[in-house]
C-alpha positions in Angstrom: 111.8 112.5 166.7 115.6 111.7 166.5 117.6 109.1 164.5 119.4 106.6 166.6 122.9 108.1 166.0 121.7 111.8 166.0 122.2 114.2 168.8 119.1 114.5 171.0 118.4 118.1 169.9 118.4 117.4 166.2 115.1 118.0 164.6 113.9 115.4 161.9 111.5 115.7 159.1 107.9 114.7 159.8 107.4 112.9 156.5 106.7 109.2 156.9 110.0 107.2 156.7 112.0 110.3 156.2 115.1 110.6 158.7 116.7 113.8 157.2 117.2 116.8 159.4 114.4 119.4 159.3 114.9 122.7 157.7 111.4 124.1 158.0 108.5 124.4 160.4 105.0 124.0 158.7 102.5 125.7 161.1 99.0 124.6 160.7 95.6 124.1 162.4 92.4 122.3 161.7 89.6 125.0 162.1 87.1 122.2 163.0 89.3 121.0 166.0 91.6 123.9 167.0 91.0 127.5 168.3 91.9 130.1 165.8 95.1 131.0 167.5 96.4 127.4 168.0 99.1 126.1 165.7 100.4 122.6 165.2 103.8 122.1 163.7 105.1 119.6 161.3 108.8 119.6 160.5 110.1 119.3 156.8 113.4 118.7 155.2 114.0 120.5 151.8 112.9 117.3 149.8 109.5 117.1 151.7 108.7 120.8 152.3 106.5 121.0 149.2 104.6 117.7 149.5 103.8 118.2 153.2 102.8 121.9 152.6 100.6 120.9 149.5 98.9 118.1 151.7 98.1 120.8 154.5 97.3 123.5 152.0 94.7 121.3 150.1 92.6 120.9 153.2 93.0 124.6 154.2 95.1 123.8 157.3 98.5 125.5 156.5 99.0 128.8 158.0 102.8 129.5 157.5 106.0 128.0 156.6 109.0 129.2 158.7 112.7 128.2 158.0 114.4 126.8 161.0 117.5 128.9 162.2 
């Protein structure tokens, strides 16, 4: 996802309504739907890293959080 005035390669936070640049990858999987080695990725800005991570962790989906380079 990009903002209208952002470069095409800019990564944007996955939180609903947030247009801030992403700083983290939250890698997760739903064991009822995904193979154990499959990872889905949400992107998070610093302001939403904890809330998105807590949402995934409460469901047992969060596997790792990786800072973007």
